[in-house]
TORKOL-4160 file (C-alpha; in steps of 0.2 Angstrom, whole numbers, padded with zeros to 4 digits, m for minus):
403
<pt num="1" X="m0278" Y="0298" Z="m0299"/>
<pt num="2" X="m0270" Y="0285" Z="m0288"/>
<pt num="3" X="m0277" Y="0267" Z="m0290"/>
<pt num="4" X="m0274" Y="0254" Z="m0278"/>
<pt num="5" X="m0270" Y="0236" Z="m0283"/>
<pt num="6" X="m0288" Y="0230" Z="m0281"/>
<pt num="7" X="m0295" Y="0245" Z="m0291"/>
<pt num="8" X="m0283" Y="0243" Z="m0305"/>
<pt num="9" X="m0287" Y="0224" Z="m0306"/>
<pt num="10" X="m0305" Y="0228" Z="m0307"/>
<pt num="11" X="m0303" Y="0241" Z="m0320"/>
<pt num="12" X="m0292" Y="0229" Z="m0331"/>
<pt num="13" X="m0305" Y="0216" Z="m0331"/>
<pt num="14" X="m0320" Y="0228" Z="m0333"/>
<pt num="15" X="m0314" Y="0237" Z="m0349"/>
<pt num="16" X="m0302" Y="0232" Z="m0364"/>
<pt num="17" X="m0285" Y="0238" Z="m0361"/>
<pt num="18" X="m0285" Y="0248" Z="m0377"/>
<pt num="19" X="m0299" Y="0259" Z="m0369"/>
<pt num="20" X="m0290" Y="0261" Z="m0353"/>
<pt num="21" X="m0274" Y="0266" Z="m0362"/>
<pt num="22" X="m0284" Y="0280" Z="m0372"/>
<pt num="23" X="m0292" Y="0285" Z="m0356"/>
<pt num="24" X="m0275" Y="0288" Z="m0346"/>
<pt num="25" X="m0265" Y="0292" Z="m0362"/>
<pt num="26" X="m0252" Y="0278" Z="m0360"/>
<pt num="27" X="m0247" Y="0264" Z="m0371"/>
<pt num="28" X="m0252" Y="0246" Z="m0370"/>
<pt num="29" X="m0235" Y="0241" Z="m0365"/>
<pt num="30" X="m0234" Y="0254" Z="m0351"/>
<pt num="31" X="m0251" Y="0248" Z="m0343"/>
<pt num="32" X="m0245" Y="0230" Z="m0343"/>
<pt num="33" X="m0229" Y="0235" Z="m0334"/>
<pt num="34" X="m0240" Y="0243" Z="m0321"/>
<pt num="35" X="m0250" Y="0227" Z="m0319"/>
<pt num="36" X="m0234" Y="0216" Z="m0319"/>
<pt num="37" X="m0226" Y="0227" Z="m0305"/>
<pt num="38" X="m0241" Y="0225" Z="m0294"/>
<pt num="39" X="m0244" Y="0207" Z="m0298"/>
<pt num="40" X="m0260" Y="0209" Z="m0307"/>
<pt num="41" X="m0266" Y="0196" Z="m0320"/>
<pt num="42" X="m0272" Y="0203" Z="m0337"/>
<pt num="43" X="m0285" Y="0196" Z="m0348"/>
<pt num="44" X="m0278" Y="0184" Z="m0361"/>
<pt num="45" X="m0279" Y="0186" Z="m0380"/>
<pt num="46" X="m0297" Y="0185" Z="m0387"/>
<pt num="47" X="m0305" Y="0188" Z="m0370"/>
<pt num="48" X="m0316" Y="0202" Z="m0375"/>
<pt num="49" X="m0320" Y="0194" Z="m0392"/>
<pt num="50" X="m0327" Y="0179" Z="m0383"/>
<pt num="51" X="m0337" Y="0191" Z="m0372"/>
<pt num="52" X="m0344" Y="0200" Z="m0387"/>
<pt num="53" X="m0350" Y="0184" Z="m0395"/>
<pt num="54" X="m0357" Y="0178" Z="m0378"/>
<pt num="55" X="m0345" Y="0164" Z="m0375"/>
<pt num="56" X="m0340" Y="0158" Z="m0358"/>
<pt num="57" X="m0323" Y="0166" Z="m0351"/>
<pt num="58" X="m0313" Y="0163" Z="m0336"/>
<pt num="59" X="m0308" Y="0177" Z="m0325"/>
<pt num="60" X="m0291" Y="0175" Z="m0316"/>
<pt num="61" X="m0293" Y="0180" Z="m0298"/>
<pt num="62" X="m0282" Y="0193" Z="m0290"/>
<pt num="63" X="m0268" Y="0183" Z="m0281"/>
<pt num="64" X="m0260" Y="0188" Z="m0265"/>
<pt num="65" X="m0249" Y="0203" Z="m0265"/>
<pt num="66" X="m0233" Y="0194" Z="m0259"/>
<pt num="67" X="m0224" Y="0196" Z="m0276"/>
<pt num="68" X="m0231" Y="0214" Z="m0279"/>
<pt num="69" X="m0218" Y="0227" Z="m0279"/>
<pt num="70" X="m0230" Y="0241" Z="m0275"/>
<pt num="71" X="m0248" Y="0242" Z="m0269"/>
<pt num="72" X="m0254" Y="0258" Z="m0279"/>
<pt num="73" X="m0249" Y="0267" Z="m0294"/>
<pt num="74" X="m0253" Y="0285" Z="m0301"/>
<pt num="75" X="m0262" Y="0287" Z="m0317"/>
<pt num="76" X="m0268" Y="0303" Z="m0325"/>
<pt num="77" X="m0284" Y="0304" Z="m0335"/>
<pt num="78" X="m0283" Y="0313" Z="m0352"/>
<pt num="79" X="m0295" Y="0327" Z="m0356"/>
<pt num="80" X="m0310" Y="0319" Z="m0366"/>
<pt num="81" X="m0310" Y="0335" Z="m0377"/>
<pt num="82" X="m0292" Y="0330" Z="m0383"/>
<pt num="83" X="m0298" Y="0312" Z="m0387"/>
<pt num="84" X="m0311" Y="0319" Z="m0399"/>
<pt num="85" X="m0299" Y="0330" Z="m0408"/>
<pt num="86" X="m0296" Y="0325" Z="m0427"/>
<pt num="87" X="m0280" Y="0315" Z="m0430"/>
<pt num="88" X="m0265" Y="0325" Z="m0436"/>
<pt num="89" X="m0263" Y="0324" Z="m0454"/>
<pt num="90" X="m0245" Y="0320" Z="m0458"/>
<pt num="91" X="m0235" Y="0332" Z="m0468"/>
<pt num="92" X="m0230" Y="0328" Z="m0486"/>
<pt num="93" X="m0212" Y="0329" Z="m0491"/>
<pt num="94" X="m0205" Y="0341" Z="m0503"/>
<pt num="95" X="m0201" Y="0327" Z="m0515"/>
<pt num="96" X="m0219" Y="0320" Z="m0515"/>
<pt num="97" X="m0226" Y="0338" Z="m0518"/>
<pt num="98" X="m0215" Y="0340" Z="m0533"/>
<pt num="99" X="m0219" Y="0323" Z="m0539"/>
<pt num="100" X="m0238" Y="0327" Z="m0538"/>
<pt num="101" X="m0235" Y="0344" Z="m0547"/>
<pt num="102" X="m0226" Y="0335" Z="m0561"/>
<pt num="103" X="m0240" Y="0322" Z="m0563"/>
<pt num="104" X="m0253" Y="0336" Z="m0565"/>
<pt num="105" X="m0245" Y="0340" Z="m0582"/>
<pt num="106" X="m0241" Y="0330" Z="m0598"/>
<pt num="107" X="m0234" Y="0313" Z="m0593"/>
<pt num="108" X="m0231" Y="0307" Z="m0611"/>
<pt num="109" X="m0213" Y="0313" Z="m0610"/>
<pt num="110" X="m0210" Y="0302" Z="m0595"/>
<pt num="111" X="m0215" Y="0286" Z="m0603"/>
<pt num="112" X="m0200" Y="0275" Z="m0608"/>
<pt num="113" X="m0203" Y="0267" Z="m0625"/>
<pt num="114" X="m0202" Y="0248" Z="m0627"/>
<pt num="115" X="m0190" Y="0250" Z="m0642"/>
<pt num="116" X="m0175" Y="0261" Z="m0642"/>
<pt num="117" X="m0175" Y="0275" Z="m0655"/>
<pt num="118" X="m0157" Y="0282" Z="m0654"/>
<pt num="119" X="m0159" Y="0300" Z="m0660"/>
<pt num="120" X="m0149" Y="0309" Z="m0647"/>
<pt num="121" X="m0130" Y="0310" Z="m0651"/>
<pt num="122" X="m0125" Y="0306" Z="m0633"/>
<pt num="123" X="m0136" Y="0290" Z="m0634"/>
<pt num="124" X="m0129" Y="0285" Z="m0651"/>
<pt num="125" X="m0111" Y="0288" Z="m0645"/>
<pt num="126" X="m0114" Y="0278" Z="m0629"/>
<pt num="127" X="m0121" Y="0263" Z="m0639"/>
<pt num="128" X="m0106" Y="0264" Z="m0651"/>
<pt num="129" X="m0094" Y="0264" Z="m0637"/>
<pt num="130" X="m0102" Y="0248" Z="m0630"/>
<pt num="131" X="m0100" Y="0240" Z="m0648"/>
<pt num="132" X="m0081" Y="0245" Z="m0649"/>
<pt num="133" X="m0078" Y="0238" Z="m0631"/>
<pt num="134" X="m0086" Y="0221" Z="m0636"/>
<pt num="135" X="m0075" Y="0206" Z="m0640"/>
<pt num="136" X="m0075" Y="0207" Z="m0659"/>
<pt num="137" X="m0071" Y="0226" Z="m0661"/>
<pt num="138" X="m0068" Y="0225" Z="m0680"/>
<pt num="139" X="m0085" Y="0216" Z="m0684"/>
<pt num="140" X="m0095" Y="0227" Z="m0672"/>
<pt num="141" X="m0088" Y="0244" Z="m0677"/>
<pt num="142" X="m0101" Y="0255" Z="m0686"/>
<pt num="143" X="m0095" Y="0260" Z="m0703"/>
<pt num="144" X="m0105" Y="0276" Z="m0701"/>
<pt num="145" X="m0097" Y="0282" Z="m0685"/>
<pt num="146" X="m0078" Y="0286" Z="m0685"/>
<pt num="147" X="m0076" Y="0297" Z="m0669"/>
<pt num="148" X="m0085" Y="0294" Z="m0653"/>
<pt num="149" X="m0090" Y="0309" Z="m0642"/>
<pt num="150" X="m0093" Y="0309" Z="m0623"/>
<pt num="151" X="m0103" Y="0295" Z="m0617"/>
<pt num="152" X="m0115" Y="0292" Z="m0603"/>
<pt num="153" X="m0111" Y="0283" Z="m0586"/>
<pt num="154" X="m0119" Y="0267" Z="m0590"/>
<pt num="155" X="m0112" Y="0251" Z="m0583"/>
<pt num="156" X="m0123" Y="0236" Z="m0588"/>
<pt num="157" X="m0122" Y="0220" Z="m0598"/>
<pt num="158" X="m0124" Y="0220" Z="m0617"/>
<pt num="159" X="m0141" Y="0212" Z="m0614"/>
<pt num="160" X="m0147" Y="0226" Z="m0604"/>
<pt num="161" X="m0139" Y="0240" Z="m0614"/>
<pt num="162" X="m0154" Y="0245" Z="m0625"/>
<pt num="163" X="m0166" Y="0245" Z="m0609"/>
<pt num="164" X="m0153" Y="0256" Z="m0600"/>
<pt num="165" X="m0151" Y="0268" Z="m0614"/>
<pt num="166" X="m0170" Y="0269" Z="m0616"/>
<pt num="167" X="m0172" Y="0274" Z="m0598"/>
<pt num="168" X="m0158" Y="0287" Z="m0599"/>
<pt num="169" X="m0165" Y="0294" Z="m0615"/>
<pt num="170" X="m0181" Y="0296" Z="m0607"/>
<pt num="171" X="m0173" Y="0305" Z="m0591"/>
<pt num="172" X="m0164" Y="0316" Z="m0603"/>
<pt num="173" X="m0180" Y="0321" Z="m0612"/>
<pt num="174" X="m0189" Y="0323" Z="m0596"/>
<pt num="175" X="m0175" Y="0335" Z="m0589"/>
<pt num="176" X="m0175" Y="0345" Z="m0605"/>
<pt num="177" X="m0194" Y="0346" Z="m0604"/>
<pt num="178" X="m0193" Y="0353" Z="m0587"/>
<pt num="179" X="m0180" Y="0366" Z="m0592"/>
<pt num="180" X="m0165" Y="0357" Z="m0587"/>
<pt num="181" X="m0151" Y="0348" Z="m0596"/>
<pt num="182" X="m0138" Y="0334" Z="m0595"/>
<pt num="183" X="m0119" Y="0337" Z="m0597"/>
<pt num="184" X="m0104" Y="0325" Z="m0598"/>
<pt num="185" X="m0088" Y="0332" Z="m0590"/>
<pt num="186" X="m0072" Y="0323" Z="m0585"/>
<pt num="187" X="m0080" Y="0306" Z="m0590"/>
<pt num="188" X="m0095" Y="0309" Z="m0578"/>
<pt num="189" X="m0113" Y="0312" Z="m0582"/>
<pt num="190" X="m0122" Y="0326" Z="m0574"/>
<pt num="191" X="m0140" Y="0332" Z="m0572"/>
<pt num="192" X="m0139" Y="0351" Z="m0573"/>
<pt num="193" X="m0154" Y="0358" Z="m0564"/>
<pt num="194" X="m0154" Y="0376" Z="m0558"/>
<pt num="195" X="m0136" Y="0378" Z="m0563"/>
<pt num="196" X="m0132" Y="0364" Z="m0550"/>
<pt num="197" X="m0123" Y="0348" Z="m0557"/>
<pt num="198" X="m0128" Y="0331" Z="m0550"/>
<pt num="199" X="m0118" Y="0316" Z="m0554"/>
<pt num="200" X="m0129" Y="0301" Z="m0560"/>
<pt num="201" X="m0127" Y="0284" Z="m0568"/>
<pt num="202" X="m0136" Y="0268" Z="m0572"/>
<pt num="203" X="m0128" Y="0252" Z="m0566"/>
<pt num="204" X="m0133" Y="0234" Z="m0566"/>
<pt num="205" X="m0132" Y="0223" Z="m0550"/>
<pt num="206" X="m0121" Y="0208" Z="m0551"/>
<pt num="207" X="m0125" Y="0191" Z="m0542"/>
<pt num="208" X="m0115" Y="0176" Z="m0539"/>
<pt num="209" X="m0115" Y="0163" Z="m0553"/>
<pt num="210" X="m0121" Y="0146" Z="m0546"/>
<pt num="211" X="m0114" Y="0137" Z="m0560"/>
<pt num="212" X="m0096" Y="0143" Z="m0558"/>
<pt num="213" X="m0082" Y="0132" Z="m0550"/>
<pt num="214" X="m0081" Y="0145" Z="m0536"/>
<pt num="215" X="m0098" Y="0153" Z="m0533"/>
<pt num="216" X="m0091" Y="0163" Z="m0518"/>
<pt num="217" X="m0077" Y="0172" Z="m0529"/>
<pt num="218" X="m0083" Y="0189" Z="m0534"/>
<pt num="219" X="m0073" Y="0187" Z="m0550"/>
<pt num="220" X="m0086" Y="0175" Z="m0557"/>
<pt num="221" X="m0101" Y="0186" Z="m0553"/>
<pt num="222" X="m0114" Y="0188" Z="m0567"/>
<pt num="223" X="m0126" Y="0202" Z="m0571"/>
<pt num="224" X="m0143" Y="0200" Z="m0564"/>
<pt num="225" X="m0153" Y="0211" Z="m0575"/>
<pt num="226" X="m0158" Y="0222" Z="m0561"/>
<pt num="227" X="m0155" Y="0241" Z="m0565"/>
<pt num="228" X="m0151" Y="0255" Z="m0553"/>
<pt num="229" X="m0152" Y="0273" Z="m0556"/>
<pt num="230" X="m0139" Y="0281" Z="m0544"/>
<pt num="231" X="m0137" Y="0299" Z="m0538"/>
<pt num="232" X="m0120" Y="0303" Z="m0531"/>
<pt num="233" X="m0113" Y="0315" Z="m0518"/>
<pt num="234" X="m0095" Y="0318" Z="m0525"/>
<pt num="235" X="m0090" Y="0299" Z="m0527"/>
<pt num="236" X="m0102" Y="0292" Z="m0515"/>
<pt num="237" X="m0120" Y="0285" Z="m0519"/>
<pt num="238" X="m0132" Y="0294" Z="m0508"/>
<pt num="239" X="m0148" Y="0285" Z="m0515"/>
<pt num="240" X="m0153" Y="0274" Z="m0529"/>
<pt num="241" X="m0169" Y="0269" Z="m0538"/>
<pt num="242" X="m0170" Y="0251" Z="m0542"/>
<pt num="243" X="m0179" Y="0237" Z="m0551"/>
<pt num="244" X="m0190" Y="0227" Z="m0539"/>
<pt num="245" X="m0201" Y="0212" Z="m0540"/>
<pt num="246" X="m0216" Y="0224" Z="m0541"/>
<pt num="247" X="m0210" Y="0239" Z="m0550"/>
<pt num="248" X="m0197" Y="0243" Z="m0564"/>
<pt num="249" X="m0186" Y="0257" Z="m0566"/>
<pt num="250" X="m0196" Y="0263" Z="m0581"/>
<pt num="251" X="m0211" Y="0266" Z="m0568"/>
<pt num="252" X="m0200" Y="0278" Z="m0558"/>
<pt num="253" X="m0195" Y="0292" Z="m0570"/>
<pt num="254" X="m0207" Y="0305" Z="m0562"/>
<pt num="255" X="m0200" Y="0302" Z="m0544"/>
<pt num="256" X="m0182" Y="0302" Z="m0551"/>
<pt num="257" X="m0185" Y="0319" Z="m0559"/>
<pt num="258" X="m0194" Y="0326" Z="m0544"/>
<pt num="259" X="m0179" Y="0320" Z="m0532"/>
<pt num="260" X="m0166" Y="0327" Z="m0544"/>
<pt num="261" X="m0175" Y="0344" Z="m0544"/>
<pt num="262" X="m0177" Y="0344" Z="m0525"/>
<pt num="263" X="m0158" Y="0338" Z="m0523"/>
<pt num="264" X="m0153" Y="0353" Z="m0534"/>
<pt num="265" X="m0163" Y="0365" Z="m0523"/>
<pt num="266" X="m0155" Y="0357" Z="m0507"/>
<pt num="267" X="m0137" Y="0359" Z="m0514"/>
<pt num="268" X="m0141" Y="0377" Z="m0518"/>
<pt num="269" X="m0148" Y="0380" Z="m0501"/>
<pt num="270" X="m0133" Y="0372" Z="m0493"/>
<pt num="271" X="m0121" Y="0382" Z="m0503"/>
<pt num="272" X="m0130" Y="0398" Z="m0498"/>
<pt num="273" X="m0129" Y="0392" Z="m0480"/>
<pt num="274" X="m0111" Y="0388" Z="m0482"/>
<pt num="275" X="m0107" Y="0405" Z="m0489"/>
<pt num="276" X="m0116" Y="0413" Z="m0474"/>
<pt num="277" X="m0106" Y="0403" Z="m0463"/>
<pt num="278" X="m0090" Y="0408" Z="m0472"/>
<pt num="279" X="m0095" Y="0426" Z="m0471"/>
<pt num="280" X="m0099" Y="0424" Z="m0452"/>
<pt num="281" X="m0082" Y="0416" Z="m0449"/>
<pt num="282" X="m0073" Y="0430" Z="m0458"/>
<pt num="283" X="m0082" Y="0443" Z="m0448"/>
<pt num="284" X="m0078" Y="0434" Z="m0432"/>
<pt num="285" X="m0060" Y="0432" Z="m0438"/>
<pt num="286" X="m0059" Y="0451" Z="m0441"/>
<pt num="287" X="m0067" Y="0455" Z="m0425"/>
<pt num="288" X="m0054" Y="0443" Z="m0416"/>
<pt num="289" X="m0040" Y="0451" Z="m0425"/>
<pt num="290" X="m0046" Y="0468" Z="m0421"/>
<pt num="291" X="m0048" Y="0463" Z="m0403"/>
<pt num="292" X="m0031" Y="0456" Z="m0403"/>
<pt num="293" X="m0024" Y="0472" Z="m0410"/>
<pt num="294" X="m0033" Y="0482" Z="m0397"/>
<pt num="295" X="m0027" Y="0471" Z="m0384"/>
<pt num="296" X="m0009" Y="0473" Z="m0389"/>
<pt num="297" X="m0011" Y="0492" Z="m0391"/>
<pt num="298" X="m0019" Y="0493" Z="m0374"/>
<pt num="299" X="m0005" Y="0482" Z="m0366"/>
<pt num="300" X="0008" Y="0493" Z="m0375"/>
<pt num="301" X="0000" Y="0509" Z="m0369"/>
<pt num="302" X="m0002" Y="0503" Z="m0351"/>
<pt num="303" X="0016" Y="0497" Z="m0351"/>
<pt num="304" X="0021" Y="0515" Z="m0357"/>
<pt num="305" X="0011" Y="0523" Z="m0344"/>
<pt num="306" X="0017" Y="0512" Z="m0330"/>
<pt num="307" X="0035" Y="0515" Z="m0336"/>
<pt num="308" X="0033" Y="0533" Z="m0336"/>
<pt num="309" X="0025" Y="0533" Z="m0319"/>
<pt num="310" X="0039" Y="0522" Z="m0312"/>
<pt num="311" X="0052" Y="0533" Z="m0320"/>
<pt num="312" X="0045" Y="0548" Z="m0311"/>
<pt num="313" X="0043" Y="0539" Z="m0295"/>
<pt num="314" X="0061" Y="0533" Z="m0296"/>
<pt num="315" X="0067" Y="0551" Z="m0301"/>
<pt num="316" X="0057" Y="0558" Z="m0286"/>
<pt num="317" X="0065" Y="0545" Z="m0274"/>
<pt num="318" X="0082" Y="0550" Z="m0281"/>
<pt num="319" X="0078" Y="0569" Z="m0278"/>
<pt num="320" X="0072" Y="0565" Z="m0260"/>
<pt num="321" X="0088" Y="0555" Z="m0257"/>
<pt num="322" X="0099" Y="0569" Z="m0264"/>
<pt num="323" X="0090" Y="0582" Z="m0254"/>
<pt num="324" X="0092" Y="0572" Z="m0238"/>
<pt num="325" X="0110" Y="0569" Z="m0241"/>
<pt num="326" X="0113" Y="0587" Z="m0245"/>
<pt num="327" X="0105" Y="0592" Z="m0229"/>
<pt num="328" X="0114" Y="0579" Z="m0219"/>
<pt num="329" X="0131" Y="0584" Z="m0227"/>
<pt num="330" X="0128" Y="0602" Z="m0223"/>
<pt num="331" X="0123" Y="0599" Z="m0205"/>
<pt num="332" X="0140" Y="0590" Z="m0203"/>
<pt num="333" X="0150" Y="0604" Z="m0213"/>
<pt num="334" X="0156" Y="0591" Z="m0225"/>
<pt num="335" X="0151" Y="0599" Z="m0242"/>
<pt num="336" X="0166" Y="0603" Z="m0251"/>
<pt num="337" X="0169" Y="0605" Z="m0269"/>
<pt num="338" X="0170" Y="0587" Z="m0273"/>
<pt num="339" X="0154" Y="0583" Z="m0263"/>
<pt num="340" X="0145" Y="0598" Z="m0272"/>
<pt num="341" X="0150" Y="0591" Z="m0289"/>
<pt num="342" X="0143" Y="0574" Z="m0284"/>
<pt num="343" X="0127" Y="0582" Z="m0279"/>
<pt num="344" X="0126" Y="0592" Z="m0295"/>
<pt num="345" X="0129" Y="0576" Z="m0305"/>
<pt num="346" X="0116" Y="0567" Z="m0295"/>
<pt num="347" X="0103" Y="0580" Z="m0299"/>
<pt num="348" X="0107" Y="0579" Z="m0317"/>
<pt num="349" X="0104" Y="0560" Z="m0317"/>
<pt num="350" X="0087" Y="0563" Z="m0309"/>
<pt num="351" X="0082" Y="0575" Z="m0322"/>
<pt num="352" X="0088" Y="0563" Z="m0335"/>
<pt num="353" X="0077" Y="0549" Z="m0328"/>
<pt num="354" X="0062" Y="0561" Z="m0325"/>
<pt num="355" X="0050" Y="0558" Z="m0340"/>
<pt num="356" X="0044" Y="0577" Z="m0339"/>
<pt num="357" X="0062" Y="0583" Z="m0341"/>
<pt num="358" X="0072" Y="0569" Z="m0350"/>
<pt num="359" X="0088" Y="0578" Z="m0349"/>
<pt num="360" X="0101" Y="0573" Z="m0362"/>
<pt num="361" X="0116" Y="0563" Z="m0356"/>
<pt num="362" X="0131" Y="0559" Z="m0366"/>
<pt num="363" X="0134" Y="0543" Z="m0358"/>
<pt num="364" X="0117" Y="0536" Z="m0351"/>
<pt num="365" X="0107" Y="0539" Z="m0367"/>
<pt num="366" X="0115" Y="0524" Z="m0373"/>
<pt num="367" X="0105" Y="0513" Z="m0361"/>
<pt num="368" X="0087" Y="0509" Z="m0359"/>
<pt num="369" X="0080" Y="0519" Z="m0344"/>
<pt num="370" X="0067" Y="0505" Z="m0340"/>
<pt num="371" X="0081" Y="0492" Z="m0338"/>
<pt num="372" X="0093" Y="0503" Z="m0328"/>
<pt num="373" X="0080" Y="0507" Z="m0315"/>
<pt num="374" X="0076" Y="0488" Z="m0312"/>
<pt num="375" X="0086" Y="0480" Z="m0298"/>
<pt num="376" X="0100" Y="0468" Z="m0303"/>
<pt num="377" X="0097" Y="0450" Z="m0300"/>
<pt num="378" X="0110" Y="0440" Z="m0291"/>
<pt num="379" X="0121" Y="0428" Z="m0302"/>
<pt num="380" X="0126" Y="0412" Z="m0296"/>
<pt num="381" X="0145" Y="0408" Z="m0297"/>
<pt num="382" X="0152" Y="0390" Z="m0299"/>
<pt num="383" X="0150" Y="0387" Z="m0280"/>
<pt num="384" X="0132" Y="0391" Z="m0281"/>
<pt num="385" X="0134" Y="0406" Z="m0270"/>
<pt num="386" X="0125" Y="0422" Z="m0276"/>
<pt num="387" X="0136" Y="0436" Z="m0281"/>
<pt num="388" X="0133" Y="0454" Z="m0287"/>
<pt num="389" X="0143" Y="0464" Z="m0299"/>
<pt num="390" X="0156" Y="0475" Z="m0291"/>
<pt num="391" X="0152" Y="0491" Z="m0302"/>
<pt num="392" X="0144" Y="0500" Z="m0288"/>
<pt num="393" X="0157" Y="0496" Z="m0274"/>
<pt num="394" X="0169" Y="0510" Z="m0278"/>
<pt num="395" X="0155" Y="0522" Z="m0282"/>
<pt num="396" X="0153" Y="0538" Z="m0271"/>
<pt num="397" X="0134" Y="0535" Z="m0269"/>
<pt num="398" X="0137" Y="0517" Z="m0263"/>
<pt num="399" X="0144" Y="0523" Z="m0247"/>
<pt num="400" X="0143" Y="0543" Z="m0247"/>
<pt num="401" X="0148" Y="0546" Z="m0229"/>
<pt num="402" X="0163" Y="0535" Z="m0228"/>
<pt num="403" X="0179" Y="0545" Z="m0228"/>
């Protein structure tokens, strides 16, 4: 409906703007823009609350329309039936659905123990590696461990090591409980889910040391105790689970496992799509190559057809010329033995050029027929004057009637 400036003013001061916005299906900001362009004052904040509690309010009168950019506006009322529809329920993400599915089962496997019990060989090897990488290698070396196997990607301080190992140990147990595994290859730790390898690691955030001589130098950064569980795409971190002031990494084992499973499914889906795209590209390339071959074949066949037609046309032109010459020479009584020999020779050459006869010729078979029948192009001499070859000047057929 079309509302005049006065009608919109009365409406704005008669109903709350939220009610008007729902009625016409526009935002609060959109309605205020209409009022501003028409120089219509709107109720201040708390206006309708004061009316609700019976307090005195001040209504701003409608000013003159000198500053108004327009005198009316078009607003469309929304169907009341649509306003009564139930609100749309937001869709739950795949990750959240998987997380809820995991939580319906046994959650004891996903609980991180407060004390590290190193039973898994990879956990023992990782802890031993940290011992050997410490300052006093000889004193911290375990007498029961002579050779260290592959270790997990854990980059934390010695103080946070046991906590990081406990978290990683729980993640490994949870993955195996869900039918998956953890592999170490090329010094990288992978969660192997549905035959898909996902690179993961645990790191500890560093922060500036306020007690150092140069706090802004990153060389003096110290460990903060905040652990991150990182998921990589090749060498790039795509997302991380972090310690926060409210939650710890230990509380996020279920979301981590759910996200890793969904990530593996997405990798598999993307690989299938990539394979389909590759097959489609190969198919298109084959079709392109086939089209190119057909195009070249068509071009070659047409050139051959045109060449044969041109040879026949030129051969018929020669025969017509020879017949005309012979008739003219006979009318003049100039056909002697030499002229008759020239006419016979010319007819043989026409038969040589004719594609339906293709008479053999001891001399002309050496040449390409298509090149011979093309007119010669003039060649420029040193003085830039066009010149022609003189091969035809002394020929009988260049000037057959001259004695």
